C-alpha beads as a LAMMPS data file, in Angstrom:
LAMMPS data file: protein, C-alpha beads

134 atoms
133 bonds

1 atom types
1 bond types

-500.0 500.0 xlo xhi
-500.0 500.0 ylo yhi
-500.0 500.0 zlo zhi

Masses

1 110.0

Atoms # bond

1 1 1 -417.529 266.085 -403.774
2 1 1 -415.400 263.092 -404.742
3 1 1 -418.513 260.913 -404.956
4 1 1 -420.028 263.201 -407.603
5 1 1 -416.797 263.090 -409.612
6 1 1 -416.771 259.289 -409.390
7 1 1 -420.372 259.164 -410.639
8 1 1 -419.826 261.287 -413.767
9 1 1 -418.518 258.465 -415.992
10 1 1 -421.183 256.074 -414.721
11 1 1 -423.960 258.545 -415.497
12 1 1 -422.594 259.212 -418.998
13 1 1 -422.323 255.462 -419.615
14 1 1 -425.850 254.810 -418.353
15 1 1 -427.308 257.515 -420.604
16 1 1 -425.356 256.284 -423.622
17 1 1 -426.460 252.719 -422.910
18 1 1 -430.088 253.796 -422.370
19 1 1 -430.222 255.758 -425.629
20 1 1 -428.739 252.896 -427.653
21 1 1 -430.870 250.160 -426.102
22 1 1 -434.065 252.182 -426.379
23 1 1 -433.296 253.096 -429.990
24 1 1 -432.565 249.507 -431.039
25 1 1 -435.371 248.181 -428.848
26 1 1 -438.006 250.376 -430.442
27 1 1 -436.841 249.445 -433.935
28 1 1 -436.762 245.715 -433.131
29 1 1 -440.139 245.807 -431.381
30 1 1 -442.113 247.897 -433.850
31 1 1 -440.268 247.608 -437.177
32 1 1 -438.597 244.183 -437.344
33 1 1 -439.403 243.570 -441.018
34 1 1 -438.056 246.975 -442.027
35 1 1 -434.866 246.351 -440.054
36 1 1 -434.303 242.940 -441.676
37 1 1 -434.755 244.437 -445.154
38 1 1 -432.465 247.359 -444.302
39 1 1 -429.570 245.125 -443.237
40 1 1 -430.108 242.854 -446.234
41 1 1 -430.688 239.725 -444.211
42 1 1 -432.858 236.775 -445.151
43 1 1 -436.474 237.119 -443.990
44 1 1 -437.156 235.618 -440.567
45 1 1 -440.269 235.530 -438.366
46 1 1 -440.830 238.934 -436.742
47 1 1 -441.328 237.380 -433.305
48 1 1 -437.675 236.332 -433.280
49 1 1 -436.700 239.990 -433.316
50 1 1 -439.637 241.564 -431.453
51 1 1 -438.897 239.837 -428.133
52 1 1 -435.345 241.209 -428.235
53 1 1 -436.846 244.680 -428.679
54 1 1 -438.863 244.288 -425.507
55 1 1 -435.817 243.127 -423.554
56 1 1 -433.738 246.055 -424.835
57 1 1 -436.445 248.552 -423.916
58 1 1 -436.551 247.073 -420.412
59 1 1 -432.767 247.353 -420.074
60 1 1 -432.873 250.955 -421.294
61 1 1 -435.527 251.814 -418.718
62 1 1 -433.447 250.031 -416.068
63 1 1 -430.422 252.150 -417.002
64 1 1 -432.512 255.306 -416.578
65 1 1 -433.689 254.082 -413.174
66 1 1 -430.102 253.421 -412.066
67 1 1 -429.091 256.838 -413.422
68 1 1 -431.710 258.428 -411.157
69 1 1 -430.934 256.328 -408.049
70 1 1 -427.533 254.603 -408.288
71 1 1 -427.234 253.656 -404.603
72 1 1 -426.737 249.871 -404.263
73 1 1 -427.187 249.243 -407.996
74 1 1 -423.801 247.627 -408.600
75 1 1 -425.415 244.353 -409.656
76 1 1 -427.185 246.061 -412.583
77 1 1 -424.015 247.834 -413.701
78 1 1 -421.925 244.654 -413.450
79 1 1 -424.576 242.688 -415.351
80 1 1 -424.573 245.282 -418.145
81 1 1 -420.752 245.252 -418.247
82 1 1 -420.760 241.462 -418.623
83 1 1 -423.693 241.446 -421.058
84 1 1 -422.267 244.050 -423.408
85 1 1 -418.884 242.294 -423.405
86 1 1 -420.381 238.882 -424.208
87 1 1 -422.623 240.405 -426.889
88 1 1 -419.728 242.228 -428.556
89 1 1 -417.519 239.126 -428.551
90 1 1 -420.299 236.898 -429.897
91 1 1 -421.097 239.348 -432.667
92 1 1 -417.412 239.691 -433.559
93 1 1 -417.196 235.931 -433.855
94 1 1 -420.103 236.053 -436.312
95 1 1 -418.501 238.884 -438.260
96 1 1 -415.152 237.159 -438.700
97 1 1 -416.132 233.481 -438.906
98 1 1 -419.558 233.538 -440.560
99 1 1 -420.578 235.224 -443.776
100 1 1 -421.613 238.829 -443.468
101 1 1 -422.702 241.239 -446.142
102 1 1 -420.892 244.377 -445.018
103 1 1 -418.173 244.074 -442.393
104 1 1 -418.356 247.757 -441.359
105 1 1 -422.121 247.581 -440.871
106 1 1 -421.482 244.813 -438.321
107 1 1 -418.167 245.962 -436.872
108 1 1 -419.174 249.471 -435.796
109 1 1 -421.950 248.365 -433.369
110 1 1 -419.608 245.692 -432.021
111 1 1 -416.927 248.275 -431.291
112 1 1 -419.546 250.500 -429.630
113 1 1 -420.544 247.572 -427.411
114 1 1 -416.903 246.970 -426.452
115 1 1 -416.493 250.639 -425.568
116 1 1 -419.681 250.665 -423.494
117 1 1 -418.564 247.512 -421.713
118 1 1 -415.194 249.091 -420.896
119 1 1 -416.954 252.230 -419.651
120 1 1 -419.197 250.127 -417.426
121 1 1 -416.183 248.269 -415.974
122 1 1 -414.273 251.497 -415.321
123 1 1 -417.259 253.298 -413.822
124 1 1 -418.056 250.237 -411.714
125 1 1 -414.635 250.559 -410.108
126 1 1 -414.803 254.356 -409.763
127 1 1 -418.256 254.414 -408.162
128 1 1 -418.000 251.220 -406.117
129 1 1 -418.603 253.048 -402.817
130 1 1 -422.038 254.144 -404.050
131 1 1 -422.935 251.103 -406.145
132 1 1 -422.040 248.547 -403.479
133 1 1 -422.996 250.597 -400.407
134 1 1 -423.867 248.046 -397.716

Bonds

1 1 1 2
2 1 2 3
3 1 3 4
4 1 4 5
5 1 5 6
6 1 6 7
7 1 7 8
8 1 8 9
9 1 9 10
10 1 10 11
11 1 11 12
12 1 12 13
13 1 13 14
14 1 14 15
15 1 15 16
16 1 16 17
17 1 17 18
18 1 18 19
19 1 19 20
20 1 20 21
21 1 21 22
22 1 22 23
23 1 23 24
24 1 24 25
25 1 25 26
26 1 26 27
27 1 27 28
28 1 28 29
29 1 29 30
30 1 30 31
31 1 31 32
32 1 32 33
33 1 33 34
34 1 34 35
35 1 35 36
36 1 36 37
37 1 37 38
38 1 38 39
39 1 39 40
40 1 40 41
41 1 41 42
42 1 42 43
43 1 43 44
44 1 44 45
45 1 45 46
46 1 46 47
47 1 47 48
48 1 48 49
49 1 49 50
50 1 50 51
51 1 51 52
52 1 52 53
53 1 53 54
54 1 54 55
55 1 55 56
56 1 56 57
57 1 57 58
58 1 58 59
59 1 59 60
60 1 60 61
61 1 61 62
62 1 62 63
63 1 63 64
64 1 64 65
65 1 65 66
66 1 66 67
67 1 67 68
68 1 68 69
69 1 69 70
70 1 70 71
71 1 71 72
72 1 72 73
73 1 73 74
74 1 74 75
75 1 75 76
76 1 76 77
77 1 77 78
78 1 78 79
79 1 79 80
80 1 80 81
81 1 81 82
82 1 82 83
83 1 83 84
84 1 84 85
85 1 85 86
86 1 86 87
87 1 87 88
88 1 88 89
89 1 89 90
90 1 90 91
91 1 91 92
92 1 92 93
93 1 93 94
94 1 94 95
95 1 95 96
96 1 96 97
97 1 97 98
98 1 98 99
99 1 99 100
100 1 100 101
101 1 101 102
102 1 102 103
103 1 103 104
104 1 104 105
105 1 105 106
106 1 106 107
107 1 107 108
108 1 108 109
109 1 109 110
110 1 110 111
111 1 111 112
112 1 112 113
113 1 113 114
114 1 114 115
115 1 115 116
116 1 116 117
117 1 117 118
118 1 118 119
119 1 119 120
120 1 120 121
121 1 121 122
122 1 122 123
123 1 123 124
124 1 124 125
125 1 125 126
126 1 126 127
127 1 127 128
128 1 128 129
129 1 129 130
130 1 130 131
131 1 131 132
132 1 132 133
133 1 133 134
């Protein structure tokens, strides 16, 4: 029973992460020009955004796979905790030290990434018996 309780936060985090990565991934993969116009950025080659979309879709699918079978999947969860933390910090650097058009448009996704990273770190600790089962 305790194992199921320890898995609840991890499962919520994985679903949240999967929804966000799949949403952004689909937009980046199929509508890069529309996204660039929407955020008001300078035009850039679509391929520079499309490949990120494919990576995000893969990570979203990976999160769903871990959600379904979390046994021994600690390496994926730790990688996502590290990745979301680095991404949030790098984007915050850009927001505060490089010119941005709308600080809230940039800051909200960065805060979401920090929250998801924290949730991954907490759930990694809570579910370590399942995630690192040797």
